[in-house]
C-alpha positions as CSV (number, residue, x, y, z in Angstrom):
1,M,0.0,0.0,0.1
2,G,2.9,2.4,0.8
3,K,4.5,2.1,-2.5
4,R,1.2,2.9,-4.3
5,I,0.7,6.0,-2.2
6,L,4.1,7.4,-2.9
7,N,3.7,6.7,-6.7
8,D,0.2,8.5,-6.8
9,A,1.5,11.5,-4.9
10,L,4.5,11.9,-7.3
11,R,2.2,11.5,-10.4
12,T,-0.1,14.2,-8.9
13,I,2.8,16.6,-8.5
14,V,4.1,16.0,-12.0
15,N,0.6,16.6,-13.4
16,A,0.2,19.9,-11.4
17,E,3.7,21.0,-12.5
18,R,2.7,20.4,-16.3
19,R,-0.4,22.5,-15.7
20,N,1.5,25.3,-14.1
21,K,-0.2,25.2,-10.8
22,G,1.6,26.7,-7.8
23,V,0.0,24.3,-5.2
24,T,-1.3,20.9,-5.1
25,E,-2.9,19.0,-2.3
26,L,-2.3,15.3,-1.7
27,R,-4.9,13.2,0.3
28,N,-3.0,10.3,1.6
29,V,-0.1,10.9,4.0
30,S,2.9,8.4,4.9
31,S,6.1,9.2,6.8
32,L,8.0,7.9,3.7
33,M,6.4,10.6,1.5
34,C,7.4,13.3,4.1
35,S,11.0,12.0,4.0
36,F,11.0,12.0,0.0
37,F,9.4,15.5,0.0
38,S,12.1,16.8,2.4
39,I,14.8,15.6,0.0
40,M,13.1,17.4,-2.8
41,K,12.8,20.5,-0.7
42,T,16.5,20.4,0.3
43,R,17.5,20.1,-3.4
44,G,15.3,22.9,-4.4
45,Y,12.7,21.0,-6.5
46,I,9.7,22.1,-4.3
47,K,9.3,25.3,-2.3
48,D,7.7,23.8,0.8
49,F,5.2,21.3,2.0
50,Q,2.9,21.1,5.0
51,V,1.5,18.1,6.7
52,H,-2.1,18.5,8.0
53,D,-3.4,16.0,10.6
54,L,-0.7,13.3,10.2
55,H,-2.2,10.8,12.6
56,R,-5.4,10.5,10.8
57,V,-6.0,10.2,7.1
58,G,-4.4,13.6,6.7
59,R,-3.4,15.6,3.6
60,I,-0.2,17.4,2.5
61,T,-0.1,20.6,0.7
62,V,2.9,21.1,-1.6
63,E,4.0,24.3,-3.0
64,L,5.8,23.7,-6.4
65,A,8.8,25.6,-7.6
66,G,8.3,24.7,-11.4
67,R,11.6,22.7,-11.6
68,I,10.2,19.1,-11.8
69,N,10.3,17.4,-15.2
70,D,9.5,14.0,-14.0
71,C,9.5,12.0,-10.8
72,K,8.6,8.4,-10.3
73,A,8.4,5.9,-7.4
74,L,9.6,2.3,-8.1
75,T,7.1,-0.3,-7.0
76,Y,9.6,-3.2,-7.0
77,R,12.2,-1.6,-4.7
78,Q,15.5,-2.6,-6.1
79,Y,18.3,-3.1,-3.7
80,L,21.6,-1.5,-4.6
81,K,25.1,-1.8,-3.1
82,A,27.2,1.3,-2.5
83,K,29.5,0.6,-5.4
84,D,26.5,0.2,-7.8
85,I,24.7,3.5,-7.2
86,E,26.7,5.5,-9.8
87,E,25.9,2.9,-12.5
88,Y,22.2,2.9,-11.6
89,K,22.1,6.7,-11.7
90,L,23.6,6.9,-15.1
91,R,21.0,4.3,-16.3
92,T,18.1,6.0,-14.8
93,L,18.6,9.8,-15.0
94,P,18.7,11.5,-18.3
95,T,22.0,13.4,-17.6
96,K,24.9,13.6,-15.3
97,Q,24.3,17.2,-14.1
98,W,20.8,17.1,-12.6
99,G,18.4,14.7,-10.9
100,Y,18.5,12.6,-7.8
101,V,17.8,9.0,-6.9
102,V,16.1,8.6,-3.5
103,M,17.0,5.5,-1.5
104,T,16.1,4.1,1.8
105,T,19.3,3.0,3.7
106,P,20.2,1.9,7.2
107,N,21.1,5.6,8.0
108,G,17.6,6.8,6.8
109,V,16.1,8.1,3.5
110,L,18.9,9.6,1.4
111,D,19.5,10.8,-2.1
112,H,22.3,9.0,-4.1
113,E,25.0,11.8,-3.4
114,E,24.6,11.4,0.5
115,A,24.5,7.6,0.1
116,M,27.8,7.6,-1.8
117,K,29.4,9.9,0.6
118,Q,28.3,7.8,3.5
119,N,29.2,4.6,1.5
120,V,25.9,2.9,2.2
121,G,23.5,0.9,0.0
122,G,19.8,0.4,0.2
123,Q,16.5,0.1,-1.7
124,V,15.6,2.5,-4.3
125,L,12.4,4.4,-3.7
126,G,12.2,6.6,-6.7
127,Y,13.8,9.4,-8.5
128,F,13.1,13.0,-9.7
129,Y,14.7,15.4,-12.2
C-alpha cells in the first residue's frame, strides 16, 4: 500500500507542474512521503510542504517551484550496493548534471549523493529530475 501511495503522490505533483499550478494537495499521507518531499525541498525542486493531521487520514499541501520534469516511485524496490549507485544513476537519470535517486538506507532516507558520501547501499524508492 505504501508504494502505491508514493507513486500516486508523485504523479499528482508532475501533473500539477505540467498544468503550471503553484500548489497541489495530496490526500494520503505516509512518513515515507514526508521524507521523500524533504529531500526534494532541500534540493530545491519544491518550495515547501505542510502536513495537516498526520495521525489520521491527513493531507499534504505542496508548493511547487516549477523545476520538476518527471518523478517516479519504483514499485519493485530494487536493492543497490554502495558501489552500484553510480551505475544505476547513469542508467536512470537523463544526464549527469541534474536529478536525484532517492533510496532508503540503514542511515535513513537519502539521495544518491549522500548515500555515496556515507558509503551505504539500500533500496531505491524513486527518482526525480
